[in-house]
N, C-alpha and C positions, 0 to 999 in steps of 0.2 A: 072377454079375456080375463074376467074376474076369477075363473077357476084356478089360474096360475098365480094370482096375486100373492105376494110374500115370497115367491120363488123366482118369478121372472118380472122384468120391468116392461110395462106396456109399450114404452117407446122402442125398446129393443125388438119386441115381438112385431110391432107395426113395421119397423124397418125390415125385419126378416121377411115378413109377408110380402112387402112391396118388391123385394128382390127376387121373388119366385112367381111373379104374376104370369110370366110367359110359360106356355107349355114346354116341357122338357128342360126347364131351368132349375128344377129342384135337385139339389145335392144335399143329402142329409147332414154331412159334416159342415158345410157352409151355413146351412139353416141353423143347425145347433149352435154354431159359433155366434152368428148374428143375434139369435134370440136369447143367448145367454144360458143355453141348456148345457153346452159343453163344459165339462169339469165340475158339474154339480156333485154333491155328496151322494152316496148310495141311497140315503133316506129321501133326499130331494128327488132323485131319479125315480125312486119307487112311487112317490106321490104323483109325479108327472105320468108315469106308466099307468097308474090307476085311473087317471083322467082319460088317457088314450084308450084304455081297455073298456070300451063303451058297454059291452055285454057282460062285463065282470067275470069272464071265463078264466082269468088268470093268464091270458095270452092276448097279444095283439095280432089278430088275423089279417089276412090280405085285404078284406073288405074294410076293416078299420084303418089300415095303413093308407088305403086309397083316400079316405076322408081325413087323413092326418091334419092337413092345414085348416080344416073346418073346426077343429078343436080350439084353434086360436082365434078364429073369426068365422062366423057363420056365412059370411059372404065370400070367403076364400074359395078358390077352385078345388076340384078333385085332382089328385095326382093322376098322371097318365099311367097306362099299363106298364110302360117301360120304367117310369120313375118308381112305381110301386114295386115292381120286380127287383130293381136295383137296391131299393131300401130293404126289402125282405131278405135278399141274398146277403146283404151286409150284416144284418142283425141275427139271422137264423143260423147260428153256428152248429146246432145239432141236427139240422136238416129235417125238422118235423113240419116245415111249412108255416110256422108262426113264430112270433118273438115272445119269449118268456121274460119275466122281470129281471133275471140275472143277465140274460142276453141284452136287454135294454140298458141295464146299468153299464155293461161293457161298452156299448155304443156311445154312451154319454162320456165315458172316459177316453175313448179312442181319438 
C-alpha cells in the first residue's frame, strides 16, 4: 500500500478492500469513497492514475482495470469481467476502450 502513502490512508484502503472481497461487489464510486480517492485534486488523481497505469502507456487498459484492486494489496482479487466492463464504461468517455488521465480525473470528481 506504500505506493499511495501521502495520498490515501492505509486504514481507509484496507476497509475499502474488505468491502469488495465478494465477486460482483465492486462499484468504483463506493470503493473510491471508502478508500478516500473521491474528491482528490487533479494532481493527486494523476499520481494515482500513474500507479494504476502499470505499463506506463498513458492509459489504463482493460487488463490493468481487471487488476485494479491488486494495486492496493497484492492479495486482493481480480475484478470480474462484469465489474471490469462497468468500470471501463464509466471511465471511458471518448469510447476508445481505455481510460486516459483526464477521464480518470473526471471519475475521481464524480
